[in-house]
C-alpha positions as CSV (number, residue, x, y, z in Angstrom):
1,M,141.2,153.7,102.4
2,R,144.8,154.2,103.5
3,W,146.3,157.7,102.9
4,L,149.8,159.1,102.8
5,G,150.3,162.7,104.1
6,L,153.2,164.8,102.9
7,D,154.5,168.1,104.4
8,L,157.0,169.5,101.8
9,G,160.0,171.4,102.9
10,D,163.1,172.8,101.3
11,K,165.4,170.0,102.5
12,R,163.0,167.5,104.2
13,T,159.5,166.2,103.6
14,G,157.6,164.9,106.5
15,V,155.5,161.7,105.8
16,A,152.5,160.5,107.7
17,I,150.2,157.5,107.1
18,S,146.6,156.7,108.0
19,N,145.3,153.5,109.4
20,P,143.7,151.2,106.7
21,E,140.2,152.6,107.5
22,G,141.4,156.2,106.9
23,T,140.3,157.5,110.3
24,F,143.5,158.6,112.0
25,A,147.0,159.6,111.0
26,V,150.4,159.0,112.6
27,P,153.9,160.3,111.7
28,L,155.8,157.8,109.6
29,L,159.2,159.1,108.5
30,V,161.1,162.1,107.0
31,L,162.6,162.1,103.5
32,Q,165.8,164.0,103.0
33,H,166.2,165.7,99.6
34,D,167.5,168.8,97.8
35,V,165.5,171.9,97.0
36,S,163.7,170.2,94.1
37,G,161.8,168.1,96.6
38,P,161.3,164.4,97.0
39,S,161.5,162.4,93.8
40,P,158.3,160.8,92.4
41,A,160.2,157.5,92.6
42,Q,160.5,158.0,96.4
43,I,156.8,158.6,96.7
44,D,156.0,155.7,94.5
45,A,158.1,153.4,96.7
46,L,156.2,154.5,99.8
47,L,152.9,154.0,98.1
48,N,153.8,150.4,97.2
49,K,155.4,149.5,100.5
50,H,152.4,150.8,102.6
51,E,149.6,149.9,100.1
52,V,148.4,153.5,100.0
53,Q,145.4,154.5,97.8
54,G,145.6,158.3,98.2
55,I,148.0,161.1,99.0
56,V,147.3,164.3,100.9
57,L,150.0,166.9,100.1
58,G,150.2,170.0,102.3
59,L,149.6,173.2,100.3
60,P,151.5,176.1,101.9
61,L,149.2,179.0,101.6
62,S,149.8,182.4,103.1
63,L,147.9,183.2,106.4
64,S,145.3,185.1,104.2
65,G,144.7,181.9,102.2
66,S,146.3,183.3,99.0
67,P,149.0,181.4,97.1
68,S,152.7,182.2,97.8
69,T,156.0,181.2,96.2
70,H,156.0,178.1,98.3
71,T,152.5,177.3,97.0
72,H,153.6,177.5,93.4
73,H,156.6,175.2,94.2
74,A,154.3,172.7,95.9
75,V,151.8,172.7,93.0
76,G,154.6,172.2,90.5
77,L,155.9,169.2,92.5
78,A,152.4,167.9,92.9
79,L,151.9,168.0,89.1
80,E,155.2,166.1,88.6
81,I,154.3,163.5,91.1
82,A,150.7,163.1,89.9
83,H,151.9,162.6,86.3
84,H,154.5,160.0,87.4
85,L,152.0,158.1,89.5
86,G,149.1,158.4,87.2
87,A,147.2,160.2,89.9
88,T,144.1,162.4,89.9
89,L,145.2,165.7,91.3
90,E,142.6,167.7,93.2
91,L,143.1,171.4,93.9
92,P,140.9,173.4,96.3
93,A,138.1,175.2,94.5
94,H,139.1,178.7,95.7
95,L,142.5,178.3,93.9
96,Q,141.2,177.3,90.5
97,A,141.6,180.8,89.1
98,D,145.3,180.9,90.2
99,Y,146.0,177.5,88.5
100,P,143.9,177.4,85.3
101,E,146.2,174.6,84.0
102,I,144.7,172.3,86.6
103,P,141.0,171.5,86.2
104,A,138.9,170.7,89.3
105,A,140.3,167.2,89.2
106,Q,143.2,166.7,86.8
107,S,143.7,163.0,85.9
108,F,146.9,161.6,84.7
109,S,147.0,157.9,83.6
110,R,149.8,155.4,83.5
111,D,150.3,153.6,80.3
112,N,148.7,150.2,80.0
113,T,146.7,150.3,83.2
114,T,143.0,149.9,84.0
115,E,143.5,150.6,87.7
116,P,141.4,153.5,89.1
117,A,143.5,156.6,89.4
118,L,145.2,157.3,92.7
119,R,143.8,160.4,94.4
120,M,146.2,163.2,95.2
121,I,144.6,166.0,97.3
122,L,146.3,169.4,97.8
123,W,145.2,170.4,101.3
124,D,145.6,173.6,103.2
125,E,148.5,173.2,105.6
126,R,148.5,176.6,107.4
127,L,149.7,176.4,110.9
128,S,150.5,172.6,110.7
129,T,154.1,173.1,111.8
130,W,153.0,175.3,114.7
131,G,150.5,172.6,115.7
132,A,153.2,170.0,115.6
133,Q,155.4,172.2,117.8
134,Q,152.6,172.4,120.3
135,V,152.1,168.6,120.3
136,M,155.8,167.9,120.7
137,Q,156.6,170.7,123.2
138,P,155.5,168.7,126.3
139,K,157.4,165.6,125.1
140,K,160.7,167.5,125.0
141,K,160.7,167.6,128.8
142,R,160.1,163.8,129.1
143,T,162.4,162.7,126.3
144,Q,165.8,164.1,127.2
145,G,168.5,162.5,125.1
146,R,166.1,161.3,122.4
147,K,165.7,163.0,119.0
148,T,162.8,165.5,118.9
149,G,164.4,167.9,116.4
150,P,163.2,169.4,113.1
151,A,163.0,166.1,111.3
152,H,160.6,164.6,113.7
153,L,158.6,167.9,113.6
154,D,158.2,167.5,109.8
155,A,156.6,164.0,110.2
156,H,154.3,165.3,113.0
157,A,153.3,168.3,110.7
158,A,152.5,165.8,108.0
159,A,150.3,163.8,110.4
160,I,148.4,167.0,111.4
161,I,147.8,167.8,107.7
162,L,146.6,164.3,107.0
163,Q,144.4,164.2,110.1
164,S,142.8,167.5,109.1
165,Y,141.8,166.0,105.8
166,L,140.6,162.7,107.3
167,E,138.4,164.7,109.8
168,S,136.9,166.7,106.9
169,L,135.9,163.4,105.2
170,Q,134.3,162.1,108.5
171,N,132.5,165.4,108.9
172,S,131.2,165.4,105.4
173,S,130.0,161.8,105.6
174,E,128.3,162.6,109.0
175,A,126.5,165.6,107.3
176,L,125.3,163.4,104.5
177,S,124.0,160.8,106.8
178,A,122.2,163.5,108.8
179,T,120.4,164.7,105.7
180,P,116.7,163.7,105.9
181,N,115.3,161.5,103.2
182,D,111.8,161.8,101.7
183,D,110.2,159.5,104.3
184,D,111.6,161.6,107.1
185,L,110.2,164.7,105.5
186,Q,106.7,163.1,105.1
187,D,106.8,162.0,108.8
188,W,107.8,165.5,109.9
189,Q,105.0,167.2,107.7
190,G,102.5,165.0,109.4
C-alpha cells in the first residue's frame, strides 16, 4: 500500500511518499501555501498522480503529548481534507477526549462511489523537524552550492513522520505473527 506523508507548516507543507509496498519513505516535494494550509485539491492531485491509498498527516503535539494551537489547526485541516477526499480520518486514541467530534475512525464518503475509503492517519510528529535537521546536517558540508534550506527540510520531516508510521505497521504485524496459535500452546504444554 502506497502512503503519502504530510508535514504541515504555516507557509509550506513537506510531502513524502512510500514505496508501493509501504515499507520505506522518501521526501517528495514541498507545497507552498498561505496560512490556511494546502488545499484539498492539491492533496487530491498528489493522490491521483502517485496512486496513493493512504495519507499520514503529522500531528503537532506539545512535547508533553498534549494538543496545542498547531494541533487544533492540523485537525481542522485534516477534517477538511478528509471530507473533500471521502477519507476515513483516524485520530490517536489518547486524543479522543480532546476531539469528541471525531469518532475513533471518522468516515466521509464521496457521492456516487463504492470505492473503499481512503485512510487518513493523524500521526505524532514530535521532533520530526529536529530529526530531519540531524539527517541533513552532514549533507550541508558535501552539498555546497545546492539547496538544502527550509523547504527541503520540510520534505525530509514528512519522510520521518511517514517512516515512523510505516515502522509501527511493521512492528505490529511482527508482533501478530509472533503470537502463538493453539497448536503452539499445546506443544509447549507437552
